[in-house]
C-alpha positions in Angstrom: -218.9 -120.0 -23.2 -219.0 -119.2 -19.5 -219.3 -122.7 -18.2 -216.4 -125.1 -18.7 -217.1 -127.9 -16.3 -218.4 -130.9 -18.1 -217.6 -129.4 -21.5 -215.1 -131.1 -23.9 -211.7 -129.6 -24.7 -209.5 -130.8 -27.6 -205.9 -129.8 -27.4 -203.1 -130.4 -29.8 -199.4 -130.1 -28.9 -200.5 -131.2 -25.4 -197.5 -133.2 -24.5 -195.3 -130.5 -23.2 -195.0 -126.8 -22.4 -198.1 -124.6 -23.0 -200.1 -127.5 -24.3 -199.6 -129.6 -21.2 -200.4 -126.5 -19.0 -203.6 -126.0 -20.9 -204.5 -129.6 -20.5 -204.0 -129.6 -16.7 -205.9 -126.3 -16.4 -208.8 -127.7 -18.4 -208.7 -130.7 -16.1 -208.9 -128.5 -13.0 -211.9 -126.8 -14.6 -213.7 -130.1 -14.8 -213.6 -130.5 -18.6 -213.5 -133.7 -20.5 -210.3 -134.0 -22.5 -209.2 -135.2 -25.9 -205.5 -134.5 -26.1 -202.9 -135.1 -28.9 -199.2 -134.8 -29.5 -196.7 -136.2 -31.9 -195.0 -138.0 -29.0 -197.3 -140.9 -28.0 -195.6 -141.8 -24.8 -195.5 -138.2 -23.5 -199.1 -137.5 -24.3 -200.2 -140.7 -22.4 -198.2 -139.4 -19.4 -200.0 -136.0 -19.6 -203.4 -137.8 -19.9 -202.5 -139.7 -16.7 -201.7 -136.4 -14.9 -205.1 -135.0 -16.0 -206.9 -138.1 -14.8 -205.1 -137.7 -11.4 -206.9 -134.4 -11.2 -210.2 -136.1 -11.7 -210.7 -135.4 -15.4 -212.0 -137.8 -18.0 -209.3 -137.9 -20.7 -208.1 -139.8 -23.7 -204.8 -139.3 -25.5 -203.8 -139.9 -29.2 -200.5 -139.8 -31.0 -201.2 -137.2 -33.8 -199.2 -135.5 -36.4 -201.1 -132.3 -37.0 -199.5 -131.8 -40.4 -201.4 -135.0 -41.5 -205.1 -134.3 -42.3 -206.0 -138.0 -41.7 -204.5 -137.9 -38.2 -206.6 -134.8 -37.2 -209.7 -136.4 -38.8 -209.1 -139.5 -36.6 -208.9 -137.3 -33.6 -212.2 -135.6 -34.4 -213.9 -138.9 -35.1 -212.8 -140.3 -31.7 -213.7 -137.1 -29.9 -217.3 -137.2 -31.2 -217.6 -141.0 -30.8 -216.6 -140.7 -27.1 -218.0 -137.4 -26.1 -220.5 -136.4 -28.7 -219.2 -132.8 -29.0 -216.2 -130.6 -28.9 -216.7 -127.3 -27.1 -213.2 -125.9 -26.9 -210.7 -126.6 -29.7 -207.2 -125.5 -28.8 -205.0 -125.7 -32.0 -201.8 -125.3 -30.1 -199.1 -127.6 -31.7 -196.2 -125.5 -33.0 -192.5 -125.6 -33.9 -189.7 -123.2 -34.4 -186.5 -122.9 -36.4 -184.0 -120.2 -35.8 -181.5 -118.5 -38.1 -181.3 -115.8 -40.8 -184.3 -115.9 -43.0 -182.2 -116.2 -46.2 -180.3 -119.2 -44.9 -183.4 -121.2 -44.0 -183.7 -124.4 -46.0 -186.7 -125.5 -48.0 -187.4 -128.2 -45.5 -187.3 -125.6 -42.7 -190.1 -123.7 -44.4 -192.1 -126.8 -45.2 -191.9 -128.2 -41.7 -192.7 -124.9 -39.9 -195.7 -124.1 -42.1 -196.9 -127.7 -42.1 -197.2 -127.7 -38.3 -197.8 -124.0 -37.4 -200.3 -123.2 -40.2 -201.5 -126.4 -41.9 -201.9 -128.0 -38.4 -204.3 -125.2 -37.4 -206.1 -125.5 -40.8 -206.4 -129.3 -40.4 -208.0 -128.8 -37.0 -210.5 -126.3 -38.4 -211.4 -128.5 -41.3 -211.9 -131.6 -39.1 -213.8 -130.0 -36.3 -215.9 -127.0 -37.6 -218.2 -129.2 -39.8 -219.0 -131.2 -36.7 -219.3 -128.2 -34.4 -221.9 -126.8 -36.8 -224.1 -129.9 -36.1 -223.7 -130.1 -32.3 -226.1 -128.5 -29.8 -223.5 -127.3 -27.3 -221.3 -124.2 -27.5 -218.2 -124.1 -29.6 -215.0 -122.0 -29.2 -211.8 -122.3 -31.2 -208.5 -120.9 -30.0 -205.6 -120.9 -32.5 -202.1 -120.3 -31.0 -200.2 -117.7 -32.8 -197.5 -115.6 -31.1 -196.4 -112.0 -30.4 -194.3 -112.8 -33.5 -197.7 -113.0 -35.4 -198.3 -109.4 -34.5 -194.9 -107.9 -35.0 -191.7 -108.7 -36.9 -188.3 -108.3 -35.3 -184.7 -108.9 -36.0 -184.6 -112.1 -33.9 -183.6 -114.8 -36.4 -187.1 -116.1 -36.4 -188.1 -115.1 -39.9 -189.7 -118.5 -40.8 -191.5 -118.8 -37.5 -192.7 -115.2 -37.8 -194.1 -115.7 -41.3 -196.0 -118.8 -40.2 -197.5 -117.0 -37.2 -198.5 -114.0 -39.2 -200.4 -116.4 -41.4 -202.2 -117.9 -38.4 -203.2 -114.4 -37.2 -204.6 -113.5 -40.6 -206.5 -116.8 -41.1 -207.9 -116.7 -37.5 -209.3 -113.2 -37.9 -211.0 -114.0 -41.2 -212.4 -117.3 -39.7 -213.7 -115.4 -36.7 -215.8 -113.1 -38.8 -217.0 -116.0 -41.0 -218.2 -118.2 -38.1 -219.6 -115.5 -35.8 -223.0 -115.6 -37.5 -223.1 -119.3 -36.8 -222.4 -118.8 -33.1 -218.9 -120.4 -33.2 -216.3 -118.3 -31.4 -212.8 -117.9 -32.7 -209.9 -116.4 -30.8 -206.2 -115.9 -31.6 -203.8 -116.4 -28.7 -200.6 -114.4 -29.0 -198.2 -115.3 -26.2 -195.1 -113.2 -25.7 -192.6 -115.7 -24.4 -192.9 -118.8 -22.2 -190.4 -121.0 -20.4 -191.0 -124.0 -22.8 -188.8 -126.1 -25.0 -190.2 -124.9 -28.3 -186.7 -123.7 -29.2 -185.7 -127.3 -29.0 -188.2 -128.4 -31.7 -185.2 -129.8 -33.6 -185.2 -132.7 -31.2 -188.5 -134.1 -32.4 -188.6 -133.1 -36.1 -190.0 -136.0 -38.1 -187.9 -137.8 -40.6 -190.2 -136.7 -43.4 -189.1 -133.1 -42.6 -185.4 -133.9 -42.3 -185.3 -135.4 -38.8 -183.1 -134.3 -35.9 -180.6 -131.5 -36.5 -178.0 -129.8 -34.3 -179.1 -126.5 -32.9 -177.9 -124.5 -29.9 -181.0 -123.2 -28.3 -180.8 -119.9 -26.3 -181.0 -120.2 -22.5 -184.3 -119.3 -21.0 -182.6 -116.6 -19.0 -181.9 -114.7 -22.3 -185.5 -114.8 -23.5 -187.5 -111.6 -22.9 -189.7 -111.9 -19.8 -190.5 -115.6 -20.1 -193.6 -116.7 -18.2 -194.3 -120.1 -16.8 -196.9 -122.0 -18.8 -198.8 -122.8 -15.6 -199.3 -119.1 -15.0 -200.4 -118.4 -18.6 -203.0 -121.2 -19.0 -205.7 -119.7 -16.8 -205.5 -116.5 -18.8 -206.0 -118.4 -22.0 -209.2 -120.0 -20.7 -210.4 -116.6 -19.4 -210.0 -115.1 -22.8 -211.8 -118.0 -24.4 -214.7 -117.6 -22.0 -215.0 -114.0 -23.2 -214.5 -115.0 -26.9 -211.8 -112.4 -27.2 -210.6 -111.7 -30.8 -207.0 -111.7 -29.4 -206.1 -113.5 -26.2 -203.3 -111.5 -24.7 -201.6 -113.3 -21.9 -198.5 -111.2 -21.8 -199.8 -107.6 -21.5 -196.4 -106.4 -20.3 -195.2 -106.8 -24.0 -197.5 -104.1 -25.3 -194.6 -101.7 -26.1 -193.4 -104.3 -28.7 -196.7 -103.9 -30.5 -197.1 -100.1 -30.1 -193.6 -99.5 -31.3 -194.0 -101.7 -34.3 -197.3 -100.1 -35.4 -195.9 -96.6 -34.7 -193.4 -97.3 -37.3 -196.1 -98.5 -39.7 -198.2 -95.4 -39.1 -195.1 -93.2 -39.8 -194.9 -94.9 -43.2 -198.6 -94.2 -43.8 -197.9 -90.6 -43.1 -194.9 -90.7 -45.5 -197.2 -92.3 -48.1 -199.7 -89.4 -47.7 -196.9 -86.8 -48.0 -195.4 -88.5 -51.1 -198.9 -88.6 -52.7 -199.5 -84.9 -52.0 -196.1 -83.9 -53.3 -196.6 -85.9 -56.5 -200.1 -84.5 -57.0 -199.1 -80.9 -56.4 -196.1 -81.3 -58.7 -198.1 -82.8 -61.5 
């Protein structure tokens, strides 16, 4: 999808951080916008910022973990614009702490937003995309933590993002024959407040809880969302399988897979030893 001007972008988690940056970048590209966030006041503010840039935009308060909320977003998008050309399933949350200490509600909340939120977006929009005449591209936000696993006290988050990566790759191959593009965005650290997700956790998932977030200065190479957003749209234009906006983090991936390949080699050696000793 080379041409973005005049096309329709749907963005969840658009009230802050990366989602807000994506919204404003889409506005600069001349896209029409349907933006959503759990925080109704904040998303209206972002819609106002987009309109100030000349974009046509509407905002909705949406809980991505609720299928009916996402369905309502899809219905309004098609009622007002008639199509959705770029779906950015971006809403996400994070909990931090040793994996074994994570509560049941921590797991439920993280997967409800990070995985089911993406799935709800797919279920609501793909059937409609199949019927529209215009191009369609889906970008699901995963993370570097969806490609590698590290001792960073993000076990729950890492598990959810691995699930997003797997689902997105399967979906890409399933929808390619229909002309619908699917990409997986794997950012590697942004200066956002996702580590403060505890501040807006809904009551149904336990509500607010105390958590001392790490300072941004201690995060590895954080990038500003405004610098990352244009890279996401460039990757979407090319229908990349993976949208890599943080190429300086490549050593994290190569080191991780080098260890995996070493285990494959060990598996081959063990198989040979057992076979020869039989």
